[in-house]
C-alpha positions in Angstrom: -5.9 7.0 22.3 -7.1 10.6 22.8 -3.8 11.9 24.2 -1.0 13.8 22.4 1.7 11.6 20.8 5.2 12.5 19.8 7.6 11.6 17.0 10.5 9.2 17.5 14.0 10.5 16.5 17.4 9.0 17.5 15.8 6.8 20.1 13.8 9.6 21.8 10.2 10.8 21.8 10.1 14.4 20.7 7.7 17.2 19.8 8.0 19.0 16.5 10.5 21.9 16.2 7.6 24.1 15.3 5.5 23.1 18.3 2.6 22.2 16.0 0.3 19.3 16.3 -2.5 17.7 14.3 -5.8 16.2 15.4 -6.9 12.7 14.2 -10.6 12.3 13.4 -12.5 9.0 13.2 -14.2 9.0 9.8 -17.0 6.9 11.1 -18.2 9.3 13.7 -16.3 12.6 13.3 -14.9 12.4 16.8 -11.3 13.3 17.6 -9.4 10.2 18.6 -6.0 11.6 19.3 -3.4 14.2 18.3 0.2 14.0 17.2 3.3 16.2 16.7 3.3 17.7 13.3 6.7 18.6 12.0 8.5 19.8 8.9 11.9 19.6 7.2 13.8 20.5 10.4 12.6 17.4 12.1 13.3 15.3 9.0 16.8 16.7 8.9 17.4 15.7 12.5 16.1 12.2 11.8 18.2 11.8 8.7 21.3 12.9 10.7 20.5 10.3 13.4 20.0 7.6 10.8 23.2 8.5 9.0 25.1 8.3 12.3 23.6 4.9 13.1 24.1 3.4 9.6 27.8 2.4 10.1 27.2 0.3 13.2 23.9 -1.2 12.0 25.1 -2.2 8.6 28.2 -3.9 10.2 26.1 -6.1 12.4 25.8 -9.7 11.1 22.6 -10.6 9.3 21.8 -13.0 12.1 22.1 -10.1 14.6 19.8 -7.8 12.6 17.3 -10.6 12.2 16.9 -11.0 15.9 15.6 -7.5 16.2 13.0 -8.2 13.5 12.0 -11.5 15.1 11.4 -9.7 18.3 9.4 -7.0 16.6 7.2 -9.6 14.8 6.3 -11.2 18.1 5.5 -7.9 19.7 3.2 -6.9 16.8 1.4 -10.3 16.9 0.9 -9.8 20.7 -0.5 -6.3 20.0 -2.9 -7.4 17.2 -6.1 -6.3 18.8 -4.8 -3.0 20.1 -3.2 -2.1 16.8 -6.4 -3.1 14.9 -8.5 -0.9 17.2 -6.2 2.1 16.4 -6.4 1.4 12.6 -10.2 1.2 12.8 -10.5 4.4 14.9 -8.3 6.6 12.7 -9.2 5.4 9.2 -12.4 3.4 9.5 -11.3 0.0 8.5 -13.5 -2.9 9.7 -11.9 -4.7 12.7 -11.6 -8.0 11.0 -9.7 -6.5 8.1 -7.6 -4.5 10.5 -6.6 -7.6 12.4 -5.6 -9.2 9.2 -3.5 -6.2 8.3 -1.6 -6.4 11.6 -0.8 -10.0 11.1 0.4 -9.2 7.6 2.8 -6.7 9.1 4.0 -9.3 11.6 4.5 -11.7 8.7 6.6 -9.1 6.9 8.9 -8.6 9.9 9.4 -12.4 10.3 9.9 -13.0 6.6 12.6 -10.4 6.3 14.2 -11.5 9.6 14.7 -14.8 7.7 15.6 -13.1 4.3 18.3 -11.0 6.0 20.4 -14.2 6.2 20.0 -14.9 2.5 21.7 -11.9 0.9 24.2 -13.9 -1.1 27.2 -12.6 -3.0 28.9 -14.4 -5.9 32.2 -15.4 -7.4 32.6 -15.4 -11.1 35.2 -17.2 -13.1 37.7 -14.8 -14.6 38.8 -14.8 -18.2 42.3 -13.7 -17.0 44.3 -16.3 -15.0 45.8 -13.9 -12.5 42.5 -12.3 -11.4 39.5 -13.3 -9.2 36.1 -11.8 -9.5 33.8 -11.3 -6.4 30.4 -9.7 -6.3 29.2 -8.2 -3.0 25.7 -7.0 -2.0 25.7 -4.1 0.4 23.0 -1.8 1.9 22.2 1.4 0.0 22.4 3.6 3.1 19.7 5.8 4.8 16.2 5.2 3.4 13.4 7.7 3.5 10.1 5.8 3.5 6.7 7.5 2.8 3.6 5.4 3.5 -0.1 5.9 2.9 -3.2 5.9 5.1 -5.1 3.0 3.7 -2.8 0.3 5.2 -1.2 2.3 8.0 0.6 -0.6 9.7 1.3 -3.1 6.9 2.6 -0.6 4.5 5.1 0.6 7.1 6.2 -3.0 7.7 6.6 -3.6 4.0 8.9 -0.6 3.7 11.0 -0.8 6.8 11.4 -4.6 7.2 13.4 -5.3 4.1 15.4 -2.0 4.5 16.4 -3.0 8.1 17.1 -6.6 7.0 19.5 -5.3 4.3 21.4 -3.2 6.8 19.9 0.2 6.0 18.7 2.7 8.5 15.3 4.4 8.1 13.4 7.6 8.4 9.6 7.0 8.1 7.0 9.6 7.2 3.5 8.1 7.6 0.4 9.6 6.2 -0.8 12.6 8.3 -4.3 11.1 8.4 -3.1 8.0 10.2 -0.1 8.6 12.4 -1.4 6.9 15.5 -0.9 3.4 14.1 2.7 4.2 13.2 3.3 5.7 16.6 2.1 2.6 18.3 4.3 0.4 16.0 7.3 2.6 16.9 6.6 2.1 20.6 7.0 -1.7 19.8 10.1 -1.0 17.8 11.6 0.8 20.9 10.5 -2.2 23.0 12.2 -4.6 20.6 15.5 -2.9 21.4 16.5 -1.4 18.1 19.6 0.8 18.6 19.0 4.5 18.6 18.9 6.2 15.2 18.3 3.0 13.3 14.5 3.6 12.8 13.1 7.1 13.1 9.5 8.5 12.8 8.7 11.9 11.5 5.1 13.1 11.2 4.3 16.3 9.4 4.0 18.5 6.4 4.3 16.3 3.2 5.8 18.9 0.9 8.4 20.0 3.5 9.5 16.6 4.6 9.4 15.2 1.0 11.7 18.1 -0.1 14.2 17.3 2.6 14.2 13.6 1.5 14.9 14.8 -2.0 17.6 17.3 -1.2 19.5 15.8 1.8 22.6 14.1 0.4 22.8 11.9 3.5 19.6 10.1 2.4 20.4 7.5 -0.3 17.0 6.2 -1.3 13.3 7.1 -1.2 10.6 4.5 -1.0 7.1 5.8 -1.6 3.5 4.4 -1.8 0.9 6.9 -2.9 -0.5 8.7 -5.9 1.2 8.7 -9.3 1.3 12.5 -9.3 3.3 12.7 -6.1 5.5 9.8 -7.1 6.5 11.6 -10.3 7.4 14.7 -8.3 9.6 12.6 -6.0 11.2 10.9 -8.9 11.9 14.2 -10.6 13.5 15.6 -7.5 15.5 12.5 -6.7 16.9 12.5 -10.2 19.0 15.6 -9.4 21.2 13.5 -7.1 20.5 10.2 -9.1 19.0 9.0 -5.8 17.6 5.5 -5.7 13.7 5.3 -5.7 11.1 2.6 -5.5 7.5 3.6 -6.2 4.2 1.8 -5.6 1.7 4.2 -7.3 -1.9 4.3 -8.5 -3.9 1.6 -10.2 -7.0 1.1 -12.3 -7.6 -2.6 -12.1 -9.8 -4.5 -14.6 -11.9 -7.4 -13.4 -12.9 -9.7 -16.2 -15.7 -12.3 -16.0 -15.8 -14.7 -18.9 -19.0 -16.8 -19.7 -17.5 -20.0 -18.4 -16.6 -18.5 -15.0 -18.0 -19.8 -11.7 -20.2 -16.7 -11.0 -20.5 -17.3 -7.3 -16.8 -17.4 -7.0 -16.4 -14.3 -9.2 -18.9 -12.4 -7.0 -17.0 -13.4 -3.9 -13.7 -12.4 -5.6 -15.1 -9.0 -6.7 -16.4 -8.2 -3.2 -12.9 -8.8 -1.8 -11.3 -6.9 -4.6 -13.7 -3.9 -4.8 -15.3 -3.5 -1.4 -12.6 -4.5 1.1 -11.3 -1.4 2.8 -14.3 0.4 1.2 -12.6 0.3 -2.1 -9.6 2.3 -0.8 -6.8 0.1 -2.2 -4.4 0.7 -5.1 -5.1 -2.9 -6.3 -8.9 -2.8 -6.0 -11.1 -3.3 -9.0 -11.9 -0.1 -10.9 -13.5 -1.5 -14.1 -15.7 -4.6 -14.2 -16.0 -6.3 -17.6 -18.6 -9.1 -17.7 -19.4 -11.2 -20.8 -22.8 -10.3 -22.2 -24.0 -13.9 -21.9 -23.7 -13.9 -18.1 -24.0 -10.1 -17.4 -27.5 -10.2 -16.1 -27.0 -13.2 -13.9 -23.8 -11.9 -12.5 -25.3 -8.4 -11.8 -28.2 -10.0 -10.0 -25.9 -12.1 -7.8 -23.6 -9.1 -7.1 -26.6 -6.9 -6.1 -27.9 -9.6 -3.7 -24.4 -9.7 -2.1 -24.3 -6.0 -1.7 -27.8 -5.9 -0.1 -26.4 -8.2 2.6 -23.3 -6.1 3.2 -23.3 -4.2 6.5 -22.1 -0.6 6.1 -21.0 1.0 9.4 -18.4 1.9 12.0 -15.4 -0.3 11.5 -15.2 -0.9 15.2 -18.5 -2.9 15.2 -18.1 -6.6 14.7 -20.8 -6.9 12.0 -19.4 -4.1 9.8 -18.1 -5.2 6.3 -17.8 -1.8 4.6 -16.6 1.1 6.6 -16.5 4.9 5.8 -14.3 6.7 3.4 -11.3 8.2 5.1 -12.4 11.9 4.9 -14.8 14.3 3.3 -12.5 14.9 0.3 -12.4 11.2 -0.5 -16.1 10.9 -0.2 -16.6 13.9 -2.5 -14.5 12.4 -5.2 -16.5 9.1 -5.1 -19.8 11.0 -5.3 -18.4 13.2 -8.1 -17.5 10.0 -10.1 -21.1 8.7 -9.6 -22.7 11.9 -10.7 -20.4 12.2 -13.7 -21.3 8.7 -14.8 -25.0 9.4 -14.4 -24.7 12.6 -16.3 -23.1 10.8 -19.3 -25.7 8.0 -19.5 -24.7 5.6 -16.8 -27.4 3.8 -14.9 -27.2 3.2 -11.1 -28.1 -0.4 -10.6 -27.7 -0.3 -6.9 -26.7 2.3 -4.3 -25.3 5.6 -5.5 -25.9 7.8 -2.5 -24.2 9.2 0.5 -25.5 7.7 3.8 -26.5 10.4 6.2 -29.3 9.1 8.5 -28.9 7.9 12.1 -25.5 6.5 12.9 -24.2 7.6 9.5 -24.9 11.3 10.2 -21.4 12.4 11.2 -19.3 10.0 9.1 -18.2 9.8 5.5 -20.3 6.9 4.2 -21.2 5.9 0.7 -23.5 3.1 -0.3 -21.9 0.3 -2.1 -22.7 1.1 -5.7 -23.0 -0.6 -9.1 -23.2 1.5 -12.3 -24.0 -0.1 -15.7 -23.8 1.5 -19.2 -20.4 2.8 -18.5 -18.5 4.3 -21.4 -14.8 5.4 -21.8 -15.5 9.1 -21.6 -16.7 8.8 -18.0 -14.3 9.7 -15.2 -14.9 6.4 -13.4 -13.7 4.6 -16.5 -10.3 6.4 -16.5 -9.6 7.7 -13.0 -8.9 5.9 -9.8 -12.1 6.2 -7.8 -10.8 4.9 -4.4 -14.3 4.0 -3.1 -17.0 1.4 -3.0 -18.3 1.9 -6.6 -18.0 -0.6 -9.4 -18.6 0.4 -13.1 -19.9 -2.5 -15.1 -19.1 -2.9 -18.8 -20.5 -5.7 -21.0 -18.2 -7.3 -23.6 -18.5 -10.1 -26.2 -15.0 -10.6 -27.6 -11.8 -11.8 -25.7 -9.4 -9.8 -27.8 -11.4 -6.6 -27.4 -11.7 -6.9 -23.6 -8.0 -7.4 -23.3 -7.5 -4.2 -25.4 -9.9 -2.3 -23.1 -8.3 -3.7 -20.0 -4.8 -2.6 -21.2 -6.0 0.8 -22.5 -4.8 2.7 -19.4 -1.6 4.4 -18.2 -1.8 2.2 -15.1 -0.6 -1.4 -14.7 -0.7 -2.5 -11.1 -3.3 -5.3 -10.8 -5.8 -7.2 -12.9 -8.3 -10.0 -12.3 -9.8 -12.7 -14.4 -12.4 -15.3 -13.7 -12.6 -18.3 -16.1 -12.6 -22.1 -16.0 -10.8 -22.4 -19.4 -7.1 -23.3 -18.7 -5.9 -22.1 -22.0 -7.5 -18.8 -21.5 -6.0 -18.5 -18.0 -2.5 -18.6 -19.6 -3.5 -16.2 -22.4 -4.8 -13.7 -19.9 -1.8 -14.1 -17.5 0.5 -13.3 -20.4 -1.5 -10.6 -22.3 -2.6 -8.4 -19.5 -0.1 -5.6 -18.9 -0.1 -5.6 -15.2 2.4 -6.4 -12.4 -0.1 -8.5 -10.5 -2.7 -10.8 -12.1 -5.2 -12.7 -10.1 -6.6 -15.7 -12.0 -9.8 -16.8 -10.1 -8.3 -14.9 -7.2 -9.7 -11.6 -5.9 -7.1 -11.1 -3.2 -3.7 -12.3 -4.7 -1.2 -10.5 -2.5 1.1 -12.4 -0.1 4.3 -11.5 1.8 6.6 -13.8 -0.2 5.3 -12.6 -3.6 6.5 -9.5 -5.6 4.2 -6.5 -5.4 4.5 -3.7 -8.0 3.2 -2.4 -11.3 3.9 -1.7 -14.9 3.7 1.7 -16.7 2.7 4.6 -14.4 1.8 2.3 -11.5 5.4 2.3 -10.2 8.9 1.2 -10.3 10.6 -1.6 -8.3 9.0 -4.3 -6.3 8.1 -5.0 -2.7 7.6 -8.4 -1.1 9.6 -11.6 -1.0 13.2 -11.8 -2.1 12.5 -9.1 -4.6 11.8 -6.6 -1.9 15.4 -7.0 -0.6 16.9 -6.0 -4.0 15.5 -2.5 -3.7 17.7 -1.8 -0.6 21.0 -3.4 -1.8 23.8 -2.2 -4.0 25.8 -4.6 -6.2 29.6 -4.2 -5.9 32.1 -5.8 -8.2 35.6 -6.5 -6.7 38.5 -7.6 -8.8 41.5 -9.3 -7.0 44.9 -9.5 -8.7 46.7 -12.7 -7.5 
């Protein structure tokens, strides 16, 4: 790290047409850790042209042939685990242990879809007419424009490009401008794995310019996006002009419900995973904590004790559990939510401050924070905070807490802790979310569908469901 890195288009490493570059800053220390080419629509157009040219030959390969490339890439990613984890930690602050887990998750995506490529089945359907035969084919949609976020800068890339490549699509990836170094290193491994030129392309640069090229270029058949609901809506609106395929994994506002019969120690552990992993910078992380009034005091005491033991610091240090926020803007939003809650009657039970002393001086650190007395008019009760702050709400009635949990325009993830089996099923069915963790604070797995209801997105990633987003269904009728 530290040197200038280029984009990858049509099998070659190239600088931006504009000649511009961007510096990457470590949010833990404020130091510059590298720089990268910073392009625009011209670079995206070149990449789309390359992907369009490569689509014919790539899509005609057998599934077994395509899977070999993905197997090779999975092995290379696993072998590069520590290096990739170090890059992730340096450019966005994630603790090393979490970063290593992310890299292995990416490798798992590549190997899963290497296998899934061979399971894209067609179908024959009995005809109601004796002299006809019906066949159903599954075929790749074409060139895919993938836009990925900074909070999981390797695994989110894998989750987008692995199923697309397995299905026979070619790809142009635009990673987040805050974390391009992870994607660049991954593309060096893609090159080493031997993917034909033009099959996978990397464009780093101006989001609006590149996004507009994805929307308007008729050679690009699908957009896959993970990010904010606001930007997702803009992409969907633009893509609608060409009736272009989209899949969107957007914002969340996850409730975490603790019933009086819950194992409180397990619930605290699950909440820590759900709320404070990646410093709360996850679309599925807990945004609202509902605790039954009978156990609220005991649960709060256990939670505060856990947070007192949590080490906040530079993600590259082995002992760090909670790293910095990704940048000053992210930290400012978190602090704004804390101040708004305090101004409207919320009480800070623990934390609540920016950390600025000593090793924290040049980074974007916030204390892990618990706020009680939270009401619905507070920003933290309605907006995605994306930071290590948990608002605590007491409840007494099951039906009412379900109403509160569902009273949001989001529907990505929800969490419930209870030992009542009947309640487990009621919650699983009544909560209006695409992912529900029952006594599980970290429910995502490669083979499971990932996606949300309502304004949290459209489509699914993960498992066999992830392949469907990159396939067209074709009906063929034979006269005999």
